[in-house]
N, C-alpha and C positions, 0 to 999 in steps of 0.2 A: 530682673527683680533686684531690689536693693539687698545688699548683704548687710548682716548685722552680727555683731559679736556680743555674746552674753556670757555671764558667769553663772554657773549652776552650783548648788550645794552638791556634795558628794551623793547624798541620798537621791536627789532629783536626777542627777546624771546617771546613776545606777538604774533607776526606774526607767528612764528613757531608753537606755541601752537594752534592758530586758524586754521592753515593749517591741523594739525594732527586731531584736534577734529571736525572741521566743514566740511572740504573737504572730509576727510575719505580715501584718496589715500595712506596714510602711517599709519603704526601701532604706530610709535613713531618718536620723533624728529631726532634720529640718522639716520633712513631711509631717511628722508627728506633732511637732511644735506648731506648725501652721494649722493643723487640724484642731488642736487644742484651743488655739486663738479663735478660730472660726466658731467653735462650740461656745466659747465664752461670750463672743459677740452676739451669737444667736440667743443665748440665755439672757444677756443684757437687754436685747430688744424685746424679748417676751416679757421680762420683768417691767420694762418701761410701759408696755401696752397694758399690763395688769394694773399698774399704778394709775394710769389714766382712766381705766375702766372703774377702778375703786372710787376715784375722786369724782367721777361723773354723776354719782348718785343712782346710776342705773342698776347697780347690784348692791345688795346689803351685806354680803359676805366679805370678810377680809381675805387677803391672799392665803393666810394660814388656814382659814376655814375651808377655802376652795381646795387647797392641797389635801387637807385631811379627807374631804368628801371624795376627791378624785382617787386617792389611795384606797379608801374603803371600797369604792366601786371596782377597782382592779382586783381586789381579793375575792370578789363574788364569783 
């Protein structure tokens, strides 16, 4: 795997350390950062598909309207 050096703000570094040490889902910060990137990429792909769907004319709701409807259904 390629190695990468990044600079973090103090707050972000503290948050990463707390996630690794206290939550325990990750063995190290690298695993957590990779998971965060995967999540961001997945969200980006979903948003792109929603944009295509909105522009297709197949749906009349905007992304915000769909999200509001989805959230209201979760509360039921």
